[in-house]
C-alpha positions in Angstrom: 54.5 188.2 74.8 53.9 184.8 76.4 55.5 182.4 74.0 59.0 182.1 72.4 60.5 179.5 70.0 64.2 178.8 69.7 64.7 177.1 66.3 67.5 174.8 65.4 70.1 176.8 63.4 72.8 174.0 62.8 75.2 176.4 64.5 76.9 174.2 67.1 77.0 177.0 69.7 73.4 177.9 69.5 72.1 174.4 69.2 74.0 173.4 72.3 72.5 176.5 73.9 69.0 175.3 73.1 69.6 171.9 74.6 71.2 173.4 77.7 68.2 175.7 78.1 65.9 172.7 77.8 67.8 170.9 80.6 67.3 173.9 82.9 63.6 173.9 82.1 63.5 170.3 83.1 65.1 171.1 86.4 62.3 173.6 87.1 59.8 170.7 87.0 61.2 169.5 90.4 61.4 172.6 92.7 62.1 170.4 95.7 65.3 169.2 94.1 66.7 172.6 93.0 70.1 173.6 94.3 70.8 176.9 95.9 71.9 178.4 92.6 68.6 177.7 91.0 66.2 178.7 93.9 64.8 181.5 91.8 63.0 178.9 89.7 60.8 177.8 92.6 58.6 180.8 91.8 57.9 179.4 88.3 56.5 175.8 88.5 56.7 174.3 85.1 55.4 171.2 83.4 56.8 169.7 80.2 54.2 169.7 77.4 52.3 172.6 79.0 55.0 175.2 79.5 57.8 173.9 77.4 58.8 171.2 75.0 61.7 170.1 72.9 61.1 168.9 69.3 63.5 167.8 66.7 63.9 171.3 65.2 62.9 173.6 68.0 62.4 174.4 71.7 59.2 176.2 72.6 58.4 178.0 75.9 55.1 179.3 77.0 54.5 181.3 80.2 52.5 184.3 81.3 55.7 185.8 82.9 57.9 184.8 80.0 60.6 187.4 80.2 60.9 187.2 83.9 61.2 183.4 83.6 63.9 183.7 80.9 65.8 186.1 83.1 65.7 183.7 86.1 66.8 180.8 83.9 69.6 182.9 82.6 71.1 184.0 85.9 70.4 180.6 87.5 72.5 179.0 84.8 75.1 181.7 85.3 75.4 180.9 89.0 76.1 177.3 88.2 78.3 177.5 85.1 79.9 181.0 85.1 80.2 181.8 88.9 83.0 179.4 89.7 85.2 179.4 92.7 87.5 177.0 94.5 87.1 175.5 98.0 89.8 177.9 99.2 88.0 181.0 97.7 84.7 179.8 99.3 86.4 179.5 102.7 88.1 182.9 102.4 84.9 184.8 101.3 86.9 187.4 99.6 84.2 189.9 98.9 81.0 191.4 100.4 77.6 192.5 99.3 75.4 194.8 101.3 71.7 195.1 102.2 70.3 198.3 103.5 67.3 197.9 105.8 64.2 200.1 106.1 65.8 201.9 109.1 69.1 202.3 107.3 70.9 199.4 109.0 73.6 197.9 106.9 74.1 194.1 106.6 77.3 192.7 105.0 77.3 189.2 103.6 80.5 187.6 102.4 80.8 185.7 99.1 83.8 184.2 97.3 85.8 185.9 94.7 85.1 184.2 91.4 86.7 183.4 88.0 85.0 181.9 85.0 86.5 179.0 83.2 86.2 177.0 80.0 84.0 178.3 77.2 82.6 180.8 79.6 85.9 182.6 79.7 85.8 182.9 75.9 82.2 184.2 76.0 82.8 186.9 78.6 86.6 187.3 78.7 86.3 186.7 82.5 84.8 190.1 82.8 84.6 192.0 86.1 81.6 190.8 88.1 78.3 192.7 87.9 74.8 192.3 89.5 71.7 191.2 87.5 70.2 194.7 88.3 72.0 197.7 87.2 71.4 199.6 90.4 72.9 196.7 92.4 76.5 197.7 91.3 77.9 201.1 92.3 81.3 202.6 92.4 82.7 203.4 95.8 83.9 206.8 94.6 80.4 207.7 93.7 79.1 206.6 97.1 81.7 208.6 98.8 80.4 211.8 97.1 76.7 211.0 97.5 76.7 209.4 100.9 79.9 209.7 102.9 78.4 208.0 106.0 77.4 204.9 104.0 80.8 204.8 102.3 82.6 204.9 105.7 80.4 202.1 107.0 81.3 200.0 103.9 85.0 200.7 104.3 84.8 199.7 107.9 83.2 196.4 107.1 86.0 195.6 104.6 88.7 196.7 107.1 87.3 194.7 110.0 87.3 191.6 107.8 90.7 192.4 106.4 89.4 192.3 102.9 90.5 194.6 100.1 87.9 197.1 98.9 88.0 197.4 95.1 86.3 200.0 92.9 82.8 198.5 92.9 80.4 197.8 95.7 77.5 195.3 95.4 74.1 195.6 96.9 71.3 193.0 97.5 73.2 190.1 95.8 76.7 188.8 95.0 78.1 189.7 91.6 77.8 187.3 88.7 80.5 186.7 86.1 77.7 186.4 83.5 77.2 189.4 81.3 74.1 191.3 82.2 71.0 190.3 80.1 69.7 193.1 78.0 66.0 193.8 78.7 63.9 192.2 76.0 61.9 194.4 73.6 59.3 193.5 71.0 61.6 194.8 68.3 64.1 192.0 69.1 61.6 189.4 68.0 59.7 191.1 65.1 60.6 190.6 61.5 62.7 193.4 60.0 65.6 194.2 57.8 68.6 193.5 60.1 70.0 190.0 59.6 71.7 188.0 62.4 74.6 186.3 60.8 74.5 183.5 63.4 70.8 182.5 62.9 69.9 183.9 59.5 66.9 185.7 61.0 66.0 189.2 59.8 64.7 191.3 62.7 63.7 194.9 63.5 66.6 195.2 65.9 69.7 193.3 66.9 71.8 193.5 70.0 75.4 194.6 70.3 77.7 191.6 71.1 80.9 193.5 70.6 81.5 194.2 74.3 81.3 190.6 75.5 84.6 189.2 74.1 86.8 188.9 71.1 85.2 185.4 70.9 82.3 186.5 68.9 84.5 188.2 66.3 86.8 185.2 66.6 84.2 182.7 65.6 82.9 185.0 62.9 86.4 184.6 61.3 85.3 181.1 60.4 82.1 182.3 58.8 82.0 182.6 55.0 79.4 185.3 55.0 80.9 188.0 57.1 79.7 191.6 56.8 80.0 194.9 58.6 77.1 194.0 60.9 79.0 191.0 62.4 79.2 192.6 65.8 75.5 192.6 66.2 73.4 189.4 66.6 69.8 188.6 67.6 68.8 188.7 71.2 67.9 185.0 71.1 71.4 184.2 69.6 73.2 186.0 72.3 71.0 184.4 75.0 71.6 180.9 73.6 75.3 181.4 73.1 75.8 182.0 76.8 73.9 178.7 77.6 76.2 176.8 75.2 78.9 176.7 78.0 76.6 174.4 80.0 77.0 171.5 77.6 80.6 171.9 76.4 83.8 170.1 77.4 87.0 172.0 78.1 90.5 171.5 79.3 93.3 173.9 80.2 96.6 172.2 79.3 98.4 173.8 82.3 97.6 175.6 85.5 98.9 178.8 83.9 95.7 178.8 81.9 97.4 180.4 79.0 95.7 178.1 76.5 92.3 176.3 76.3 90.8 173.4 74.4 87.0 173.4 74.0 84.7 170.7 72.5 81.0 170.9 71.5 79.0 167.9 70.4 76.4 168.2 67.6 73.9 166.0 65.9 71.4 166.1 63.1 68.5 167.4 65.3 67.9 168.7 68.8 66.4 165.6 70.3 69.2 163.5 69.1 71.7 166.0 70.6 69.9 166.1 73.9 69.8 162.3 74.1 73.5 161.8 73.2 74.6 164.3 75.9 72.2 162.8 78.5 72.8 159.1 77.8 76.5 159.0 76.9 78.5 162.2 77.5 77.1 163.1 80.9 78.6 159.9 82.3 82.2 161.2 81.6 81.6 164.8 82.9 83.1 165.8 86.2 80.6 166.7 88.9 80.7 170.2 90.4 82.4 169.2 93.7 85.2 167.5 91.8 85.6 170.5 89.5 85.9 172.8 92.5 88.5 170.6 94.2 90.6 170.4 91.0 90.2 174.2 90.4 88.3 173.8 87.1 91.3 172.6 85.0 89.1 170.4 83.0 85.5 169.2 83.1 86.2 165.7 81.8 86.7 162.8 82.4 84.9 162.1 85.7 88.1 160.5 86.9 91.3 159.6 85.1 92.1 156.8 87.6 92.2 153.5 85.7 91.8 155.3 82.4 93.5 153.0 79.8 94.9 156.0 78.0 96.5 157.4 81.1 96.3 160.7 83.0 94.2 163.5 81.4 97.0 166.0 82.0 99.3 164.0 79.7 97.3 165.2 76.7 97.5 169.0 76.1 96.9 169.5 72.3 93.5 170.1 70.8 93.7 166.9 68.7 95.1 164.5 71.3 92.7 165.8 73.9 89.8 165.2 71.5 90.9 161.7 71.0 91.2 161.3 74.8 87.6 162.4 75.1 86.4 159.9 72.5 88.5 157.1 73.8 87.2 157.7 77.3 83.6 157.7 76.1 84.3 154.5 74.1 85.7 152.7 77.1 83.0 154.0 79.5 80.3 152.5 77.2 82.1 149.3 76.1 83.8 148.4 79.4 84.7 144.7 79.3 82.1 143.7 76.8 82.8 141.0 74.3 83.9 142.0 70.8 80.9 143.3 68.8 80.0 143.7 65.2 80.2 147.3 63.8 76.4 147.8 63.9 76.2 146.5 67.5 79.0 148.8 68.5 77.2 151.8 67.2 74.0 150.8 69.0 75.9 150.5 72.3 77.3 154.0 71.7 73.9 155.4 70.9 74.8 156.5 67.4 73.5 153.8 65.2 70.7 155.9 63.8 72.1 159.4 64.7 74.7 161.5 63.1 77.3 162.9 65.6 80.2 165.3 65.2 82.4 167.4 67.4 83.5 170.9 66.9 86.9 171.6 68.6 88.6 174.9 69.1 91.7 176.1 70.8 92.3 179.6 72.2 95.6 181.1 73.3 96.2 184.0 75.7 97.2 187.2 73.9 97.3 190.6 75.7 95.4 189.2 78.7 92.6 187.9 76.4 91.8 184.4 75.3 91.6 184.4 71.5 90.6 181.4 69.4 93.2 180.5 66.8 92.2 176.9 65.9 88.8 175.6 64.9 87.9 172.2 63.3 84.8 170.3 62.7 85.2 166.5 63.1 82.3 165.0 61.1 83.2 161.3 61.2 83.2 160.5 64.9 81.7 157.1 64.0 84.9 156.3 62.1 87.0 157.1 65.2 85.0 154.7 67.3 85.1 152.0 64.6 88.9 152.5 64.3 89.4 152.1 68.1 87.2 149.0 68.0 89.0 147.5 65.0 92.5 148.1 66.3 91.6 146.6 69.7 90.3 143.5 67.9 93.6 143.3 66.1 95.5 143.4 69.4 96.9 146.9 69.0 97.4 148.7 72.3 96.5 152.3 71.6 97.6 153.4 75.1 101.1 152.0 74.5 101.3 153.5 71.0 100.1 157.0 72.2 102.6 156.9 75.1 105.4 156.0 72.7 104.7 158.9 70.4 106.2 161.5 72.7 109.6 162.6 71.5 112.0 165.5 72.0 115.6 166.1 70.9 117.9 165.2 73.8 119.6 168.6 73.7 116.2 170.2 74.4 115.3 168.1 77.4 116.1 170.8 79.8 114.1 173.4 77.9 111.4 175.1 80.1 108.8 174.3 77.4 109.8 170.6 77.3 106.4 169.3 78.3 104.7 170.9 75.2 107.6 170.3 72.8 107.6 166.6 73.7 104.0 166.2 72.6 104.1 168.3 69.4 104.6 165.3 67.1 101.9 163.3 68.8 99.5 166.2 68.4 100.0 166.4 64.6 100.0 162.6 64.3 96.7 162.2 66.2 95.1 165.0 64.1 95.8 162.9 61.0 94.4 159.8 62.6 91.2 161.6 63.6 90.8 162.6 60.0 91.5 159.2 58.6 94.7 160.3 56.9 97.8 158.2 56.2 100.5 158.6 58.8 103.0 156.3 57.1 105.5 159.1 56.3 105.1 160.5 59.8 105.9 157.1 61.4 108.9 156.6 59.1 110.2 160.1 60.2 109.5 159.3 63.8 111.5 156.0 63.7 114.4 157.8 62.0 114.4 160.6 64.6 114.4 158.0 67.4 117.3 156.3 65.7 119.3 159.5 65.6 118.4 160.5 69.2 119.3 157.0 70.5 122.7 157.3 68.9 123.1 160.8 70.5 122.6 159.4 74.0 124.4 156.1 73.4 127.5 157.3 75.3 125.7 159.3 77.9 124.6 157.0 80.7 121.4 158.1 82.5 120.0 159.9 79.4 117.1 158.4 77.4 114.6 159.4 74.8 111.7 158.1 76.8 109.4 155.2 76.8 109.0 153.6 73.4 107.3 150.3 72.4 108.5 150.0 68.8 106.8 146.6 68.2 103.5 148.2 69.1 104.1 151.2 66.9 104.8 148.8 63.9 101.7 146.9 64.7 99.7 150.1 64.8 101.0 151.4 61.5 100.5 148.0 59.8 96.8 147.7 60.7 96.0 151.5 60.5 97.3 151.9 56.9 95.4 148.8 55.9 92.2 150.6 57.1 92.8 154.1 55.6 95.3 153.7 52.7 93.6 152.4 49.6 96.9 151.5 47.9 97.9 149.3 50.8 94.6 147.7 51.5 94.8 146.0 48.0 98.3 144.8 48.6 98.4 143.3 52.1 100.7 140.4 51.1 103.2 143.0 49.6 103.0 144.9 52.9 103.9 141.7 54.8 106.9 141.1 52.6 108.1 144.7 52.9 108.0 144.3 56.7 109.8 141.0 56.5 112.5 142.5 54.4 112.9 145.4 56.8 113.4 143.0 59.7 116.1 141.3 57.6 117.8 144.6 57.0 117.7 145.6 60.7 119.1 142.2 61.8 121.7 142.3 59.0 122.9 145.7 60.3 123.1 144.5 63.9 124.8 141.2 63.2 127.2 142.3 60.6 130.6 140.7 60.8 129.8 139.5 64.3 130.8 142.9 65.8 129.3 144.6 68.8 125.6 145.1 68.0 125.5 148.7 69.2 128.6 149.5 67.2 127.0 148.0 64.1 123.8 150.0 64.8 125.9 153.2 64.6 127.8 152.2 61.5 124.6 151.0 59.7 123.1 154.5 59.7 124.5 155.3 56.3 122.5 152.5 54.8 119.3 153.7 56.3 120.0 157.2 55.1 120.7 156.0 51.6 117.4 154.1 51.6 115.5 157.1 52.8 117.1 159.4 50.1 116.1 157.0 47.3 113.3 159.1 45.9 113.2 157.4 42.5 112.1 153.8 41.8 115.5 153.0 40.1 117.4 154.5 43.0 115.5 152.5 45.5 116.1 149.2 43.7 119.8 150.1 43.5 119.9 150.6 47.3 118.1 147.4 47.9 120.7 145.6 45.8 123.5 147.3 47.8 121.9 146.3 51.1 121.3 142.8 49.9 124.9 142.4 48.9 126.4 144.0 52.0 124.4 142.0 54.5 123.8 138.8 52.4 120.0 139.1 52.5 117.5 136.8 50.8 114.9 139.1 49.2 111.6 137.4 48.2 111.2 137.1 44.4 107.5 138.0 44.9 108.5 141.2 46.6 111.0 142.2 43.9 108.5 141.4 41.1 105.7 143.3 43.0 107.6 146.5 43.4 106.9 149.2 40.7 106.8 152.9 40.1 103.4 153.2 41.8 104.1 151.4 45.0 107.8 151.6 45.7 107.4 154.7 48.0 105.2 153.0 50.6 107.1 149.7 50.4 110.3 151.7 51.1 108.6 153.3 54.1 107.6 150.0 55.6 111.0 148.5 54.9 112.7 151.4 56.8 110.2 151.3 59.7 110.6 147.6 60.1 114.4 147.8 59.9 114.6 150.6 62.5 112.2 148.6 64.7 115.1 146.1 65.1 117.8 148.7 65.4 116.0 151.1 67.8 115.0 148.2 70.1 118.6 147.2 70.4 119.8 150.7 71.2 117.0 151.3 73.8 117.5 150.7 77.5 116.3 147.3 78.5 113.2 148.6 80.2 112.2 150.4 76.9 112.6 147.4 74.6 109.5 146.1 73.0 
């Protein structure tokens, strides 16, 4: 067998694997530039168009030593992507592999202890290292029985270097964290009766994927055509799934590494996916030396210095991290360009004539295993870019809004899980924004929570509910709802009047009877509560009359005539948000005022 074809499956993992494989084939075209991890490819000089090629729906590979080449590509990729170690681990050289010479001399070579991070951890469960050849890994107990002299020499080498000898000994090469590749057989590629649920191919024989990780069974939980054979997949599918880690983005929310966010880009065809990754996403990917220095916590962005949205570590949820990825890409491409029309924007982003989406998943640690428990397909990435662009044109500061959305109850501020709890609301909020859903009710609840928490800490000097720019939040919700909420887009003037009335209500509360404004803010809470509880049109109108009478407000006739059963709910929400914008700003410390 001298030729193999990897066909597009529209499975995001496998299609990314195809593109990653193509990128490694391209590296083999330049043997003089190959890094140490890929030196094995020097024996296989390749030329695009002769030995391999990427088309819109497939990658083809032709070589007289096809299976050997596939193996070298596989383990070379593994050394780069799976066999990860920190600078400290490299300096320590915490393990040894041995070479036995013709005359029986034993040579020990140090190599670093390794872990595998990101999608690779899900694919292999950070399995114990093994060598590419089965006879390269042996148990020390077996060596002690078969060759006590050799075992003693091995033990001496470890003792002299003050290294701990574990159960396995490695010969001729360091271990790899990549699962050993099953030797290809013709039956793996010939048509048969066994269907691979990932590719849809029916083949004579499948391979067992059950031993690599709960990840395979985890992603099958999102498949609508599961069957008893789900633990077996085609050889090509297993091969490609391991390559997918070379093009993904990932982030561990904390150094404990007890949770993981992973993102994979997809497009309508393979060439488009390849070009998107090469031209746009590669520019925000961290280089290997930076990854090693930062201990593989995240492989994006290249640097978070001067990132308008802030530090990468501030965003720990799957949704908020995805937005961080897209916002970083947007700013990397747009820079300080002048405002563009929508079509020009898409052209600059390289997606004017390409579809683009991102699959995101989150895994949590359970019983020492990372198990996926969230999975979402974001189809409309173009909308997110257009939204960012539109809001910036309207003068909305997304960084200030996102920073303001962190909130935690004052009594929980000493909780050991505070960092995550403080970002829970923002994670849900950003998830809705990514999916173009209304967040009006969420914002109303947020302003009300801030109001209550501000009152809680009013008499506790030194306590605060954190940075909040209420004016920026109001500006965001005003423009965002005009974009995504059909009811509001058709009533922009009514929205303005509702916001104006809310400002009157807020100032009316603060200035009532010329008392202390903070005292008034506390006493005015009953009016805000009554407005929020008005869940019927008539009840809302009654509460408006009550507020108007209490604070001597002048309510626009156009507003009163425009309110009806269909729109009173969102008008009420804008009134409350705008009123609390005034009150919360007064209650906030001076540095937090907007």
